[in-house]
N, C-alpha and C positions, 0 to 999 in steps of 0.2 A: 440464478447464482446469488442474488441478494435476498434469498428467502430468510424469514425469521427462524431462529432456532427454537424448537419446542422445549417445554420444561423437561421432557423425557431425555432429550439430548444434553441439556444444560440444567441439571436439577437445582442449581442455586438461583435460578431466575435472573432478572435484570440486576445489574450492579448499580449502586448509588454513585453519583459523580465523584465522591471522595474515595471510593473504592477502585476507581479506574486508574490505569497506568498509561502515561503518555507513550505513544509508539514513535520512536525516532526513525525516520525514513532516510536511507542512504541511497545514493545512486553513483554510477560510474561516470566520471567526467574527465575527458582528456587523459585516460589511462590510469586514473587513480580514483578512489572512492571518497565522497564527501557527504556530510549530512545535508539534506535539502533545506533544513532550517537555516543554514549558514549562507544560502543563496540570496542575492539581491532580489528585489521585487520582479524585475524583468525575467531573470533566470528561473525564478519560481513559476512564473506564468508559462514559460516554455516547457518546464518539466510537467506541469499539470495538463498541458495540451497534447502531450505525446500520445500516439495511438499505438497500441500493442497488437500484434498479430500472432497467429499460430501457424507454423509451417507444416504443410502436409507431408506426411511420410509416405513416399511412393517407392515401391521396389523397382529396381532397374531392369 
């Protein structure tokens, strides 16, 4: 999943740091959405420690 994108898939090649755009990450907290950047240090740590799962689709 973390494979590098080839030049055929992304003909522009790598971007220089000044060409990159910051990606703002939001998450749902207590029924509303907040940007992770506004979290305090402890809450940011909790957010980054979250484990994601994929639910199996099984027919009944």
